[in-house]
C-alpha positions, 0 to 999 in steps of 0.5 A: 380698114375703115378710114375715119373722117376727121372730126371736122368733116363729121361735124360738117356732114351732121350740119348738112344732114340737119339742114336738109331735114329742116328744109324738108320740114319747112317744105312740108309746112308750106305745102300744108299751108297752101294759099287761099284761092279767092275770086273777086266777082264783080263789074268794073269796080272790081275789074279796074276800069282804065287802070293797070291790072296792078292797080285793080281791086283784086291785085291791091287787095291781094298785095295788102293781105300778103303784107299782113302775112295772109297766104292768098291768091285773088283772081280778078273776075270783074267784067265792066258793064256787068249786071247782076243777071250778067254775073249770074249767067257767067257764074260757073266759068268765072268761079272754078272748082277749087275756089275757097271764097268769093267776094261778090260786088255786083249791082251798081250797073243795075242801079244805074239802069234803074232796074227793078230791085226785085230782079237784082235781088233775085239774081244775087240770091241765086248767085249766093245760093249756087255758090253755097251749094258748091260749098264756096263762102261769100263775102257780099260787098253792098251797093247803094242807090243814088238818091235821085232815083227816089226814096222808094227805089232807094229803100228797096234797093239798099235793103237787098244786101243786108237782107241777103247777108242775114238770110244766107249768114254772109260776111257783109261790107255794107258799101263797096264805095265807102270813102270815095263816092262823089270825091274827085280825089278818088275817082276818074274824070267820069265821077264813077270809077275809082282811080289808083288812090280810089282803089287803095281807099276802097281796099283800106276800108274793106280790109278788116272785113275781108280778114274777118272773112278769111278767118271764117274760112278757117284756114287763113294764114297769118 
């Protein structure tokens, strides 16, 4: 003889089954919409010189993107003191397979050392070309030369970033330090590196460009 469960028990089981299928469906959706893996590849401006890791550019940018519903993970591949050629030397192990996009910020140390802009251009061009060969898109963050280096140097150096962006079809953020350069409120005592407020200002400025970049990747989550 088969005993029938009371109607209320049937109802409870049905509810549990529906909840289980809903949970499975949600899990599948999240698995399909995996976070985008980005690498912030740069020098001390990216690394977060003298700042806690949570206050460094990649961490703050990731936090702000997530607050806007973007599923992203941003690795900090900034090395203080790095030049464009130094970045090229460490490119392969700094940007692992599975990276969906790179935010490239290099050249400030080249400029501070008065490096021939042709050297910087060649190194950055090679970095971008090697990433493109791996099907890794690049957002290029520009650097501008100090005026005390003379008008010829400034013209040659500042042209590197828009030229490379046009040549390779990159998303370009023209000046990484926009809004904080030479402003004591946003820089450490050395006047060169952003403080906590400076990084937050950089992120606020670059955020729309990063979102454009994510949209171009085609799998950004909102």
